[in-house]
C-alpha positions, -999 to +999 in steps of 0.1 A: +492+272+227+506+239+214+492+221+244+457+234+239+458+225+201+469+190+209+440+184+234+415+197+209+428+174+182+427+143+204+391+151+214+380+153+178+396+120+170+379+103+200+345+117+189+351+102+154+360+068+169+328+068+189+308+064+157+335+047+137+355+016+144+378+025+115+396+051+136+414+083+125+426+069+092+392+059+078+366+082+092+331+068+089+304+092+102+269+081+109+245+090+081+208+096+086+185+079+062+166+103+039+135+094+019+116+105-011+084+088-024+059+082-051+023+076-043+005+055-068-032+052-074-053+022-085-047+013-121-053-014-147-016-011-157+015+001-140+001+026-116-005+063-119+013+087-095-010+110-075-004+139-052+001+132-015-028+145+006-023+172+031-011+162+066+000+128+052+019+105+075+038+072+070+054+045+092+089+031+082+108+001+093+145-007+086+154-044+087+182-068+078+184-074+041+164-104+029+148-112+062+112-111+072+101-081+093+103-092+129+116-077+162+148-096+157+154-084+121+149-047+129+180-024+128+189+007+148+155+007+165+138+016+133+105+001+143+074+019+130+091+053+129+067+082+121+074+105+092+055+135+078+050+135+041+051+168+020+030+172-011+061+166-032+067+132-016+096+142+006+098+128+041+105+145+074+107+127+108+078+136+130+102+146+157+139+142+164+133+108+181+119+093+149+149+097+126+174+069+123+208+061+107+222+034+085+241+006+102+278+014+106+292-018+093+280-011+058+258-042+056+227-040+033+193-032+047+157-032+035+129-007+041+092-014+046+068+015+048+030+022+049+006+051+050-013+064+069+007+060+101-009+044+132+006+042+167-009+009+178+003-014+151+000-048+168+020-077+152+025-056+121-011-061+111-035-036+095-072-044+098-091-041+065-129-039+061-147-033+028-182-038+041-190-001+041-190+026+013-161+043+031-139+016+046-116+024+074-080+026+062-093+030+026-062+051+018-039+023+029-007+022+008+023-001+011+060+000+000+085-028+000+106-019-031+136-004-013+158-034-007+195-041-006+204-005+004+236+004+021+250+035+037+250+066+014+238+102+013+213+099-016+176+096-008+159+063-007+129+062-030+098+045-016+070+036-041+036+032-024+008+011-039-028+005-028-035-026-007-073-028-015-086-036-049-110-012-066-140-024-087-159+001-109-190-005-130-203+014-160-239+004-163-261+009-194-294-004-207-302-029-235-334-041-250-365-037-230-351-017-201-355+021-197-326+043-186-348+057-159-351+023-143-314+020-137-317+042-106-340+015-091-314-012-091-295-023-060-261-036-068-239-059-046-209-081-047-217-115-032-197-144-019-165-125-009-148-118+025-153-081+034-129-082+063-092-092+066-058-086+080-030-070+060+005-081+071+031-053+067+057-080+073+047-102+043+025-079+022-002-105+022-039-103+031-056-130+053-094-131+055-112-129+088-148-135+096-173-149+071-183-143+035-209-115+031-225-092+006-208-059-001-232-032-013-220-012-043-232+024-042-243+038-076-243+074-089-253+093-120-289+078-120-276+043-115-251+043-144-219+042-122-209+019-094-177+017-073-164-002-043-133-014-027-128-051-022-101-073-006-076-089-029-081-126-037-061-146-012-062-179-031-077-197-061-100-213-070-125-190-054-161-202-060-195-186-054-186-149-061-211-129-081-225-095-089-262-091-080-285-065-097-319-062-082-348-039-089-386-041-080-391-057-114-359-075-123-332-096-106-300-106-124-268-124-113-234-124-129-211-152-116-174-148-117-152-177-129-135-196-101-102-185-115-110-148-116-085-130-094-088-096-077-052-085-076-039-062-049-038-026-058-055-031-092-086-013-106-111-036-123-135-018-146-165-036-161-191-026-187-225-039-176-255-039-200-289-047-185-316-061-208-350-075-201-336-110-209-304-107-188-271-089-182-238-088-200-207-080-181-174-073-198-142-066-179-114-046-194-080-063-196-060-062-164-022-059-167+003-067-140+020-041-119+055-032-132+071-021-099+107-010-103+127-022-073+148+004-055+178-017-046+216-014-042+235+017-031+217+048-019+245+069-034 
């Protein structure tokens, strides 16, 4: 009996050493990374959490702390691993091959994530296109707040924010224009780039193609307008304007060259159309206040 017990004890120690260079005195088991999340909507302030949609998915990368996302900076094969997201924001690997563990040496790591998940993510690029009323990848959200994490059993909190910018218009009439005529107006955003590439590695948008008009659909008899646009890549940005055209009237509002459409923000404007012209007033836009999730995961 003593011989059997000794063999079992030695086997257990060997298994521990397989995942731990510290040996029998300092056991150091592998720990699978567990995630929770917050999904934020477009906002003029710090973001408003919303419920995750049904059948939501996300892709996650784990890389060396402080390094840009590249094939060389990835750790433990955590390259675009697919996770399923529950309504409460908890994450579950899509299958057993998608989970991954912290690095064993205790070094800090960063996590980058996005939603919705796509398989063919070439060069960490997401194509963006705001030229239609329902852009592909309109639900694109991005998370890079979880930095400087190291091995622990507490869940890592991922905070997702929109990548597109949202523009909403509240349109009313002034002197000499009837409310019924608002439905006759066609509204568009001119002088911007509808298409671009979003880099998951850097979190930045690069324009592709040429500048073109973006039609802004209106509802409620022409009193409401809404569209997604690409964030401003650089300033100054000249030649951008809102165009309001009806069979009888044609008005243009020109943006200042320094006006910036910031990523993930919602820009709301009050528009008053009069026979003599238009008045456009934007509400104040505040910066995101994103709390970084850094340090220990314990």
